[in-house]
N, C-alpha and C positions, 0 to 999 in steps of 0.2 A: 595520317596523310604519307609520311615517309615510308611506312610499313607497306602501304597500298603501292606506292610506286616502285618499291623494290620488288614486290611480288609481279606486278604486272610489266616489268621492263623486261624485254626479250631479247636485247641487243646481244647480250652475252650468249645465249643460246643459240641465236642464228648465227653468230660469228662461229662458235664451235662447230655446229652443223656444216657450215659452209667450208670450214677447214678440212672436216672429214670427207666431205664430198669430192674436195680437190685431191685428196690422197687417193680415193677409189676411181676417179675419172683418169687420172694418170695411168693406170693399170686397169683395162676394161675386163680382162678375163682372169679368175684365179682358178687354179687346179682343184681346190676343195674349200669347202666352207671355213674349215679351221685355218686356212692360209688367209682367208678375208678377215677372220676374227683376230689373228695374230697381227695382221696389218694395222686395223683398226685400233687394237690395243697399244701398239707402238706408237702410233699417229697422237692417240689420246694422251700418252705420257709425254711426248715432245710438246703438244699443246699446252698441256697444263703446267709444263716447267716455266713457261712465258709469262703465266699469270702473277704479276707482282702488285698489281694497283690494288688499293683500298678505297671504299666509299669514304667520302669526307663525313657523313652522317652515320656511319656504321655504330657508333656507341649510343647514340640516341634510339636508332632502330633496334639495336639489341637489347636495350632497356624495355622497349615497349612490346618486344617479343617475349621477354621474360615474364612480363606482366600477364600477357595473353596466353601463353603456353608454359606456364611455369612448371607443369608435370612432365614436359616433353623436352626440355633443354638441359636436363642435368647429365 
């Protein structure tokens, strides 16, 4: 059940996308595609620096993922 909740929870993804949209809305015209990619990369770095929280049940979820996907988590 915990693994299913983790997989289907999209709040973190939606929040990340919202913050990226906020950056691109502030400047509507980019001179090149590279400038847009650089802006998104720098925004992504800033956004991920603020990620400090952990799930309270992460230990149990990780144990279940190790059982289901033992060959992939090494």
